[in-house]
LUMLUMDREN-2810 file (N, C-alpha, C; in Angstrom, 1 decimal):
<atoms>
<atom><aa>X</aa><ch>A</ch><at>N</at><xx>110.5</xx><yy>129.6</yy><zz>145.1</zz></atom>
<atom><aa>X</aa><ch>A</ch><at>CA</at><xx>111.1</xx><yy>128.8</yy><zz>144.7</zz></atom>
<atom><aa>X</aa><ch>A</ch><at>C</at><xx>112.1</xx><yy>130.0</yy><zz>145.1</zz></atom>
<atom><aa>X</aa><ch>A</ch><at>N</at><xx>112.3</xx><yy>130.6</yy><zz>144.5</zz></atom>
<atom><aa>X</aa><ch>A</ch><at>CA</at><xx>112.8</xx><yy>132.1</yy><zz>145.6</zz></atom>
<atom><aa>X</aa><ch>A</ch><at>C</at><xx>113.2</xx><yy>131.9</yy><zz>146.9</zz></atom>
<atom><aa>X</aa><ch>A</ch><at>N</at><xx>112.3</xx><yy>131.5</yy><zz>147.9</zz></atom>
<atom><aa>X</aa><ch>A</ch><at>CA</at><xx>112.6</xx><yy>131.8</yy><zz>149.2</zz></atom>
<atom><aa>X</aa><ch>A</ch><at>C</at><xx>113.4</xx><yy>130.3</yy><zz>149.8</zz></atom>
<atom><aa>X</aa><ch>A</ch><at>N</at><xx>113.2</xx><yy>129.2</yy><zz>149.0</zz></atom>
<atom><aa>X</aa><ch>A</ch><at>CA</at><xx>113.8</xx><yy>127.9</yy><zz>149.3</zz></atom>
<atom><aa>X</aa><ch>A</ch><at>C</at><xx>115.2</xx><yy>128.1</yy><zz>148.5</zz></atom>
<atom><aa>X</aa><ch>A</ch><at>N</at><xx>115.3</xx><yy>129.0</yy><zz>147.4</zz></atom>
<atom><aa>X</aa><ch>A</ch><at>CA</at><xx>117.0</xx><yy>129.9</yy><zz>147.1</zz></atom>
<atom><aa>X</aa><ch>A</ch><at>C</at><xx>117.8</xx><yy>130.3</yy><zz>148.3</zz></atom>
<atom><aa>X</aa><ch>A</ch><at>N</at><xx>116.7</xx><yy>131.7</yy><zz>148.9</zz></atom>
<atom><aa>X</aa><ch>A</ch><at>CA</at><xx>117.2</xx><yy>132.3</yy><zz>149.8</zz></atom>
<atom><aa>X</aa><ch>A</ch><at>C</at><xx>117.9</xx><yy>131.6</yy><zz>150.9</zz></atom>
<atom><aa>X</aa><ch>A</ch><at>N</at><xx>117.3</xx><yy>130.7</yy><zz>151.3</zz></atom>
<atom><aa>X</aa><ch>A</ch><at>CA</at><xx>117.4</xx><yy>129.6</yy><zz>152.3</zz></atom>
<atom><aa>X</aa><ch>A</ch><at>C</at><xx>118.9</xx><yy>129.1</yy><zz>152.7</zz></atom>
<atom><aa>X</aa><ch>A</ch><at>N</at><xx>118.9</xx><yy>128.4</yy><zz>151.0</zz></atom>
<atom><aa>X</aa><ch>A</ch><at>CA</at><xx>120.1</xx><yy>128.1</yy><zz>150.6</zz></atom>
<atom><aa>X</aa><ch>A</ch><at>C</at><xx>121.6</xx><yy>129.4</yy><zz>150.6</zz></atom>
<atom><aa>X</aa><ch>A</ch><at>N</at><xx>121.1</xx><yy>130.3</yy><zz>150.3</zz></atom>
<atom><aa>X</aa><ch>A</ch><at>CA</at><xx>122.1</xx><yy>131.7</yy><zz>149.7</zz></atom>
<atom><aa>X</aa><ch>A</ch><at>C</at><xx>122.5</xx><yy>131.7</yy><zz>151.1</zz></atom>
<atom><aa>X</aa><ch>A</ch><at>N</at><xx>121.5</xx><yy>132.2</yy><zz>152.3</zz></atom>
<atom><aa>X</aa><ch>A</ch><at>CA</at><xx>122.0</xx><yy>132.1</yy><zz>153.9</zz></atom>
<atom><aa>X</aa><ch>A</ch><at>C</at><xx>122.8</xx><yy>131.4</yy><zz>154.3</zz></atom>
<atom><aa>X</aa><ch>A</ch><at>N</at><xx>122.6</xx><yy>130.2</yy><zz>154.0</zz></atom>
<atom><aa>X</aa><ch>A</ch><at>CA</at><xx>123.6</xx><yy>129.4</yy><zz>154.7</zz></atom>
<atom><aa>X</aa><ch>A</ch><at>C</at><xx>124.9</xx><yy>129.2</yy><zz>154.0</zz></atom>
<atom><aa>X</aa><ch>A</ch><at>N</at><xx>125.0</xx><yy>129.5</yy><zz>152.3</zz></atom>
<atom><aa>X</aa><ch>A</ch><at>CA</at><xx>126.0</xx><yy>129.2</yy><zz>152.1</zz></atom>
<atom><aa>X</aa><ch>A</ch><at>C</at><xx>127.2</xx><yy>130.1</yy><zz>152.6</zz></atom>
<atom><aa>X</aa><ch>A</ch><at>N</at><xx>126.4</xx><yy>131.6</yy><zz>152.9</zz></atom>
<atom><aa>X</aa><ch>A</ch><at>CA</at><xx>127.0</xx><yy>132.6</yy><zz>153.9</zz></atom>
<atom><aa>X</aa><ch>A</ch><at>C</at><xx>128.1</xx><yy>132.2</yy><zz>154.9</zz></atom>
<atom><aa>X</aa><ch>A</ch><at>N</at><xx>127.1</xx><yy>131.4</yy><zz>155.1</zz></atom>
<atom><aa>X</aa><ch>A</ch><at>CA</at><xx>128.0</xx><yy>131.1</yy><zz>157.1</zz></atom>
<atom><aa>X</aa><ch>A</ch><at>C</at><xx>128.9</xx><yy>129.9</yy><zz>157.0</zz></atom>
<atom><aa>X</aa><ch>A</ch><at>N</at><xx>128.9</xx><yy>129.4</yy><zz>155.4</zz></atom>
<atom><aa>X</aa><ch>A</ch><at>CA</at><xx>130.4</xx><yy>128.7</yy><zz>155.3</zz></atom>
<atom><aa>X</aa><ch>A</ch><at>C</at><xx>131.4</xx><yy>129.5</yy><zz>154.6</zz></atom>
<atom><aa>X</aa><ch>A</ch><at>N</at><xx>131.2</xx><yy>130.0</yy><zz>153.8</zz></atom>
<atom><aa>X</aa><ch>A</ch><at>CA</at><xx>132.2</xx><yy>131.3</yy><zz>153.8</zz></atom>
<atom><aa>X</aa><ch>A</ch><at>C</at><xx>132.5</xx><yy>132.6</yy><zz>154.5</zz></atom>
<atom><aa>X</aa><ch>A</ch><at>N</at><xx>132.0</xx><yy>132.8</yy><zz>155.7</zz></atom>
<atom><aa>X</aa><ch>A</ch><at>CA</at><xx>132.1</xx><yy>133.1</yy><zz>156.5</zz></atom>
<atom><aa>X</aa><ch>A</ch><at>C</at><xx>133.2</xx><yy>133.4</yy><zz>157.3</zz></atom>
<atom><aa>X</aa><ch>A</ch><at>N</at><xx>135.0</xx><yy>133.9</yy><zz>157.2</zz></atom>
<atom><aa>X</aa><ch>A</ch><at>CA</at><xx>135.3</xx><yy>133.8</yy><zz>157.5</zz></atom>
<atom><aa>X</aa><ch>A</ch><at>C</at><xx>135.8</xx><yy>133.9</yy><zz>159.2</zz></atom>
<atom><aa>X</aa><ch>A</ch><at>N</at><xx>134.7</xx><yy>134.4</yy><zz>159.6</zz></atom>
<atom><aa>X</aa><ch>A</ch><at>CA</at><xx>135.1</xx><yy>134.2</yy><zz>161.3</zz></atom>
<atom><aa>X</aa><ch>A</ch><at>C</at><xx>134.6</xx><yy>132.7</yy><zz>162.1</zz></atom>
<atom><aa>X</aa><ch>A</ch><at>N</at><xx>133.2</xx><yy>132.6</yy><zz>161.0</zz></atom>
<atom><aa>X</aa><ch>A</ch><at>CA</at><xx>133.0</xx><yy>131.0</yy><zz>161.6</zz></atom>
<atom><aa>X</aa><ch>A</ch><at>C</at><xx>133.9</xx><yy>130.0</yy><zz>160.9</zz></atom>
<atom><aa>X</aa><ch>A</ch><at>N</at><xx>134.6</xx><yy>130.2</yy><zz>160.0</zz></atom>
<atom><aa>X</aa><ch>A</ch><at>CA</at><xx>135.3</xx><yy>129.3</yy><zz>159.5</zz></atom>
<atom><aa>X</aa><ch>A</ch><at>C</at><xx>136.8</xx><yy>129.5</yy><zz>160.1</zz></atom>
<atom><aa>X</aa><ch>A</ch><at>N</at><xx>137.1</xx><yy>130.4</yy><zz>161.4</zz></atom>
<atom><aa>X</aa><ch>A</ch><at>CA</at><xx>138.4</xx><yy>130.6</yy><zz>161.6</zz></atom>
<atom><aa>X</aa><ch>A</ch><at>C</at><xx>138.8</xx><yy>129.6</yy><zz>163.0</zz></atom>
<atom><aa>X</aa><ch>A</ch><at>N</at><xx>137.5</xx><yy>128.8</yy><zz>163.6</zz></atom>
<atom><aa>X</aa><ch>A</ch><at>CA</at><xx>137.8</xx><yy>128.0</yy><zz>164.5</zz></atom>
<atom><aa>X</aa><ch>A</ch><at>C</at><xx>138.6</xx><yy>126.8</yy><zz>164.1</zz></atom>
<atom><aa>X</aa><ch>A</ch><at>N</at><xx>138.1</xx><yy>126.4</yy><zz>162.4</zz></atom>
<atom><aa>X</aa><ch>A</ch><at>CA</at><xx>138.5</xx><yy>125.1</yy><zz>162.2</zz></atom>
<atom><aa>X</aa><ch>A</ch><at>C</at><xx>139.8</xx><yy>125.5</yy><zz>161.7</zz></atom>
<atom><aa>X</aa><ch>A</ch><at>N</at><xx>140.7</xx><yy>124.2</yy><zz>161.4</zz></atom>
<atom><aa>X</aa><ch>A</ch><at>CA</at><xx>141.6</xx><yy>123.8</yy><zz>160.7</zz></atom>
<atom><aa>X</aa><ch>A</ch><at>C</at><xx>141.6</xx><yy>124.8</yy><zz>159.1</zz></atom>
<atom><aa>X</aa><ch>A</ch><at>N</at><xx>140.7</xx><yy>123.4</yy><zz>158.7</zz></atom>
<atom><aa>X</aa><ch>A</ch><at>CA</at><xx>140.4</xx><yy>123.6</yy><zz>157.1</zz></atom>
<atom><aa>X</aa><ch>A</ch><at>C</at><xx>138.9</xx><yy>123.6</yy><zz>156.8</zz></atom>
<atom><aa>X</aa><ch>A</ch><at>N</at><xx>138.8</xx><yy>123.3</yy><zz>155.6</zz></atom>
<atom><aa>X</aa><ch>A</ch><at>CA</at><xx>137.1</xx><yy>123.1</yy><zz>155.5</zz></atom>
<atom><aa>X</aa><ch>A</ch><at>C</at><xx>137.0</xx><yy>121.9</yy><zz>155.3</zz></atom>
<atom><aa>X</aa><ch>A</ch><at>N</at><xx>137.8</xx><yy>120.8</yy><zz>155.4</zz></atom>
<atom><aa>X</aa><ch>A</ch><at>CA</at><xx>137.4</xx><yy>119.6</yy><zz>155.5</zz></atom>
<atom><aa>X</aa><ch>A</ch><at>C</at><xx>136.8</xx><yy>119.1</yy><zz>156.8</zz></atom>
<atom><aa>X</aa><ch>A</ch><at>N</at><xx>138.1</xx><yy>120.2</yy><zz>158.1</zz></atom>
<atom><aa>X</aa><ch>A</ch><at>CA</at><xx>137.7</xx><yy>119.4</yy><zz>159.0</zz></atom>
<atom><aa>X</aa><ch>A</ch><at>C</at><xx>135.9</xx><yy>120.1</yy><zz>159.3</zz></atom>
<atom><aa>X</aa><ch>A</ch><at>N</at><xx>135.7</xx><yy>121.6</yy><zz>158.7</zz></atom>
<atom><aa>X</aa><ch>A</ch><at>CA</at><xx>134.1</xx><yy>122.2</yy><zz>159.0</zz></atom>
<atom><aa>X</aa><ch>A</ch><at>C</at><xx>133.3</xx><yy>121.2</yy><zz>158.4</zz></atom>
<atom><aa>X</aa><ch>A</ch><at>N</at><xx>133.7</xx><yy>120.6</yy><zz>157.6</zz></atom>
<atom><aa>X</aa><ch>A</ch><at>CA</at><xx>132.7</xx><yy>119.9</yy><zz>156.5</zz></atom>
<atom><aa>X</aa><ch>A</ch><at>C</at><xx>132.1</xx><yy>118.5</yy><zz>157.7</zz></atom>
<atom><aa>X</aa><ch>A</ch><at>N</at><xx>133.4</xx><yy>118.1</yy><zz>158.2</zz></atom>
<atom><aa>X</aa><ch>A</ch><at>CA</at><xx>133.4</xx><yy>116.4</yy><zz>159.1</zz></atom>
<atom><aa>X</aa><ch>A</ch><at>C</at><xx>132.6</xx><yy>117.3</yy><zz>160.1</zz></atom>
<atom><aa>X</aa><ch>A</ch><at>N</at><xx>132.8</xx><yy>118.5</yy><zz>160.9</zz></atom>
<atom><aa>X</aa><ch>A</ch><at>CA</at><xx>131.7</xx><yy>118.6</yy><zz>162.0</zz></atom>
<atom><aa>X</aa><ch>A</ch><at>C</at><xx>130.5</xx><yy>118.9</yy><zz>161.9</zz></atom>
<atom><aa>X</aa><ch>A</ch><at>N</at><xx>130.3</xx><yy>120.0</yy><zz>160.7</zz></atom>
<atom><aa>X</aa><ch>A</ch><at>CA</at><xx>129.4</xx><yy>121.0</yy><zz>160.4</zz></atom>
<atom><aa>X</aa><ch>A</ch><at>C</at><xx>128.2</xx><yy>119.5</yy><zz>159.9</zz></atom>
<atom><aa>X</aa><ch>A</ch><at>N</at><xx>129.1</xx><yy>119.2</yy><zz>158.6</zz></atom>
<atom><aa>X</aa><ch>A</ch><at>CA</at><xx>128.2</xx><yy>118.5</yy><zz>157.5</zz></atom>
<atom><aa>X</aa><ch>A</ch><at>C</at><xx>128.7</xx><yy>119.5</yy><zz>156.2</zz></atom>
<atom><aa>X</aa><ch>A</ch><at>N</at><xx>129.0</xx><yy>119.2</yy><zz>155.0</zz></atom>
<atom><aa>X</aa><ch>A</ch><at>CA</at><xx>128.6</xx><yy>120.1</yy><zz>154.0</zz></atom>
<atom><aa>X</aa><ch>A</ch><at>C</at><xx>127.2</xx><yy>121.0</yy><zz>153.8</zz></atom>
<atom><aa>X</aa><ch>A</ch><at>N</at><xx>127.5</xx><yy>122.1</yy><zz>153.0</zz></atom>
<atom><aa>X</aa><ch>A</ch><at>CA</at><xx>126.6</xx><yy>122.4</yy><zz>152.8</zz></atom>
<atom><aa>X</aa><ch>A</ch><at>C</at><xx>125.6</xx><yy>122.1</yy><zz>151.9</zz></atom>
<atom><aa>X</aa><ch>A</ch><at>N</at><xx>125.7</xx><yy>121.1</yy><zz>151.0</zz></atom>
<atom><aa>X</aa><ch>A</ch><at>CA</at><xx>124.7</xx><yy>120.5</yy><zz>150.4</zz></atom>
<atom><aa>X</aa><ch>A</ch><at>C</at><xx>124.0</xx><yy>119.4</yy><zz>151.2</zz></atom>
<atom><aa>X</aa><ch>A</ch><at>N</at><xx>124.7</xx><yy>118.6</yy><zz>151.6</zz></atom>
<atom><aa>X</aa><ch>A</ch><at>CA</at><xx>123.9</xx><yy>117.9</yy><zz>153.2</zz></atom>
<atom><aa>X</aa><ch>A</ch><at>C</at><xx>122.7</xx><yy>118.3</yy><zz>153.8</zz></atom>
<atom><aa>X</aa><ch>A</ch><at>N</at><xx>123.2</xx><yy>119.5</yy><zz>154.1</zz></atom>
<atom><aa>X</aa><ch>A</ch><at>CA</at><xx>122.7</xx><yy>120.5</yy><zz>155.3</zz></atom>
<atom><aa>X</aa><ch>A</ch><at>C</at><xx>121.1</xx><yy>120.3</yy><zz>155.5</zz></atom>
<atom><aa>X</aa><ch>A</ch><at>N</at><xx>121.0</xx><yy>119.6</yy><zz>156.4</zz></atom>
<atom><aa>X</aa><ch>A</ch><at>CA</at><xx>119.2</xx><yy>118.7</yy><zz>156.6</zz></atom>
<atom><aa>X</aa><ch>A</ch><at>C</at><xx>118.5</xx><yy>119.9</yy><zz>156.7</zz></atom>
<atom><aa>X</aa><ch>A</ch><at>N</at><xx>118.2</xx><yy>121.4</yy><zz>156.9</zz></atom>
<atom><aa>X</aa><ch>A</ch><at>CA</at><xx>117.7</xx><yy>122.4</yy><zz>156.6</zz></atom>
<atom><aa>X</aa><ch>A</ch><at>C</at><xx>117.4</xx><yy>122.6</yy><zz>155.1</zz></atom>
<atom><aa>X</aa><ch>A</ch><at>N</at><xx>118.4</xx><yy>122.9</yy><zz>155.1</zz></atom>
<atom><aa>X</aa><ch>A</ch><at>CA</at><xx>118.7</xx><yy>123.0</yy><zz>153.1</zz></atom>
<atom><aa>X</aa><ch>A</ch><at>C</at><xx>117.6</xx><yy>121.7</yy><zz>152.4</zz></atom>
<atom><aa>X</aa><ch>A</ch><at>N</at><xx>118.0</xx><yy>120.5</yy><zz>153.0</zz></atom>
<atom><aa>X</aa><ch>A</ch><at>CA</at><xx>117.4</xx><yy>119.4</yy><zz>152.0</zz></atom>
<atom><aa>X</aa><ch>A</ch><at>C</at><xx>115.7</xx><yy>119.6</yy><zz>152.8</zz></atom>
<atom><aa>X</aa><ch>A</ch><at>N</at><xx>115.5</xx><yy>119.9</yy><zz>154.1</zz></atom>
<atom><aa>X</aa><ch>A</ch><at>CA</at><xx>113.9</xx><yy>120.3</yy><zz>154.4</zz></atom>
<atom><aa>X</aa><ch>A</ch><at>C</at><xx>113.2</xx><yy>121.4</yy><zz>153.2</zz></atom>
<atom><aa>X</aa><ch>A</ch><at>N</at><xx>113.9</xx><yy>122.0</yy><zz>153.4</zz></atom>
<atom><aa>X</aa><ch>A</ch><at>CA</at><xx>113.2</xx><yy>123.2</yy><zz>152.9</zz></atom>
<atom><aa>X</aa><ch>A</ch><at>C</at><xx>113.4</xx><yy>122.5</yy><zz>151.6</zz></atom>
<atom><aa>X</aa><ch>A</ch><at>N</at><xx>113.7</xx><yy>122.5</yy><zz>150.5</zz></atom>
<atom><aa>X</aa><ch>A</ch><at>CA</at><xx>114.0</xx><yy>122.0</yy><zz>149.2</zz></atom>
<atom><aa>X</aa><ch>A</ch><at>C</at><xx>112.4</xx><yy>120.4</yy><zz>149.0</zz></atom>
<atom><aa>X</aa><ch>A</ch><at>N</at><xx>112.8</xx><yy>120.2</yy><zz>150.1</zz></atom>
<atom><aa>X</aa><ch>A</ch><at>CA</at><xx>111.3</xx><yy>119.2</yy><zz>149.8</zz></atom>
<atom><aa>X</aa><ch>A</ch><at>C</at><xx>109.9</xx><yy>119.6</yy><zz>149.6</zz></atom>
<atom><aa>X</aa><ch>A</ch><at>N</at><xx>109.8</xx><yy>121.1</yy><zz>150.9</zz></atom>
<atom><aa>X</aa><ch>A</ch><at>CA</at><xx>108.9</xx><yy>122.0</yy><zz>151.2</zz></atom>
<atom><aa>X</aa><ch>A</ch><at>C</at><xx>108.5</xx><yy>122.4</yy><zz>150.1</zz></atom>
<atom><aa>X</aa><ch>A</ch><at>N</at><xx>109.3</xx><yy>123.0</yy><zz>149.4</zz></atom>
<atom><aa>X</aa><ch>A</ch><at>CA</at><xx>109.2</xx><yy>123.9</yy><zz>147.9</zz></atom>
<atom><aa>X</aa><ch>A</ch><at>C</at><xx>108.8</xx><yy>122.7</yy><zz>146.9</zz></atom>
<atom><aa>X</aa><ch>A</ch><at>N</at><xx>109.5</xx><yy>121.7</yy><zz>146.6</zz></atom>
<atom><aa>X</aa><ch>A</ch><at>CA</at><xx>108.7</xx><yy>121.2</yy><zz>145.7</zz></atom>
<atom><aa>X</aa><ch>A</ch><at>C</at><xx>107.9</xx><yy>120.3</yy><zz>146.0</zz></atom>
<atom><aa>X</aa><ch>A</ch><at>N</at><xx>106.7</xx><yy>119.8</yy><zz>147.1</zz></atom>
<atom><aa>X</aa><ch>A</ch><at>CA</at><xx>105.5</xx><yy>119.5</yy><zz>147.5</zz></atom>
<atom><aa>X</aa><ch>A</ch><at>C</at><xx>104.6</xx><yy>120.2</yy><zz>147.1</zz></atom>
<atom><aa>X</aa><ch>A</ch><at>N</at><xx>105.2</xx><yy>122.3</yy><zz>148.0</zz></atom>
<atom><aa>X</aa><ch>A</ch><at>CA</at><xx>104.2</xx><yy>123.1</yy><zz>147.8</zz></atom>
<atom><aa>X</aa><ch>A</ch><at>C</at><xx>104.0</xx><yy>123.4</yy><zz>146.1</zz></atom>
<atom><aa>X</aa><ch>A</ch><at>N</at><xx>104.9</xx><yy>123.1</yy><zz>145.2</zz></atom>
<atom><aa>X</aa><ch>A</ch><at>CA</at><xx>104.7</xx><yy>123.7</yy><zz>143.6</zz></atom>
<atom><aa>X</aa><ch>A</ch><at>C</at><xx>104.1</xx><yy>122.3</yy><zz>143.5</zz></atom>
<atom><aa>X</aa><ch>A</ch><at>N</at><xx>104.4</xx><yy>121.1</yy><zz>143.6</zz></atom>
<atom><aa>X</aa><ch>A</ch><at>CA</at><xx>103.1</xx><yy>120.0</yy><zz>142.6</zz></atom>
<atom><aa>X</aa><ch>A</ch><at>C</at><xx>102.0</xx><yy>120.2</yy><zz>143.2</zz></atom>
<atom><aa>X</aa><ch>A</ch><at>N</at><xx>101.5</xx><yy>120.9</yy><zz>144.2</zz></atom>
<atom><aa>X</aa><ch>A</ch><at>CA</at><xx>100.0</xx><yy>121.1</yy><zz>145.1</zz></atom>
<atom><aa>X</aa><ch>A</ch><at>C</at><xx>99.8</xx><yy>122.1</yy><zz>144.1</zz></atom>
<atom><aa>X</aa><ch>A</ch><at>N</at><xx>100.4</xx><yy>123.1</yy><zz>144.0</zz></atom>
<atom><aa>X</aa><ch>A</ch><at>CA</at><xx>100.2</xx><yy>124.1</yy><zz>143.2</zz></atom>
<atom><aa>X</aa><ch>A</ch><at>C</at><xx>99.7</xx><yy>123.8</yy><zz>142.1</zz></atom>
<atom><aa>X</aa><ch>A</ch><at>N</at><xx>100.5</xx><yy>123.0</yy><zz>141.2</zz></atom>
<atom><aa>X</aa><ch>A</ch><at>CA</at><xx>100.4</xx><yy>122.5</yy><zz>139.7</zz></atom>
<atom><aa>X</aa><ch>A</ch><at>C</at><xx>99.0</xx><yy>122.0</yy><zz>139.9</zz></atom>
<atom><aa>X</aa><ch>A</ch><at>N</at><xx>98.6</xx><yy>121.1</yy><zz>140.7</zz></atom>
<atom><aa>X</aa><ch>A</ch><at>CA</at><xx>97.4</xx><yy>120.2</yy><zz>140.6</zz></atom>
<atom><aa>X</aa><ch>A</ch><at>C</at><xx>96.2</xx><yy>121.4</yy><zz>141.2</zz></atom>
<atom><aa>X</aa><ch>A</ch><at>N</at><xx>96.5</xx><yy>122.3</yy><zz>141.5</zz></atom>
<atom><aa>X</aa><ch>A</ch><at>CA</at><xx>94.9</xx><yy>123.2</yy><zz>141.6</zz></atom>
<atom><aa>X</aa><ch>A</ch><at>C</at><xx>94.6</xx><yy>124.1</yy><zz>140.5</zz></atom>
<atom><aa>X</aa><ch>A</ch><at>N</at><xx>96.2</xx><yy>124.3</yy><zz>139.4</zz></atom>
<atom><aa>X</aa><ch>A</ch><at>CA</at><xx>95.7</xx><yy>125.3</yy><zz>138.3</zz></atom>
<atom><aa>X</aa><ch>A</ch><at>C</at><xx>95.0</xx><yy>124.5</yy><zz>137.6</zz></atom>
<atom><aa>X</aa><ch>A</ch><at>N</at><xx>93.7</xx><yy>125.2</yy><zz>136.9</zz></atom>
<atom><aa>X</aa><ch>A</ch><at>CA</at><xx>93.3</xx><yy>124.9</yy><zz>136.2</zz></atom>
<atom><aa>X</aa><ch>A</ch><at>C</at><xx>93.5</xx><yy>125.7</yy><zz>134.9</zz></atom>
<atom><aa>X</aa><ch>A</ch><at>N</at><xx>93.8</xx><yy>124.0</yy><zz>133.8</zz></atom>
<atom><aa>X</aa><ch>A</ch><at>CA</at><xx>94.1</xx><yy>124.7</yy><zz>132.3</zz></atom>
<atom><aa>X</aa><ch>A</ch><at>C</at><xx>93.1</xx><yy>124.9</yy><zz>131.9</zz></atom>
<atom><aa>X</aa><ch>A</ch><at>N</at><xx>92.3</xx><yy>126.2</yy><zz>130.8</zz></atom>
<atom><aa>X</aa><ch>A</ch><at>CA</at><xx>91.6</xx><yy>125.7</yy><zz>129.7</zz></atom>
<atom><aa>X</aa><ch>A</ch><at>C</at><xx>91.8</xx><yy>125.5</yy><zz>128.4</zz></atom>
</atoms>
């Protein structure tokens, strides 16, 4: 989960970076071109991979 959270935070920094944003008129234009942060395919793939990995670990875990 930590790694998945760090992927999100890293991408979030890109969206908040004034140097990256200065090529766009505003945030709406940026989101139309890049897509919104929540819709970022890399973030979504990482969340799915994390969820699947956690589910696999829970299946392997033996409870007394």
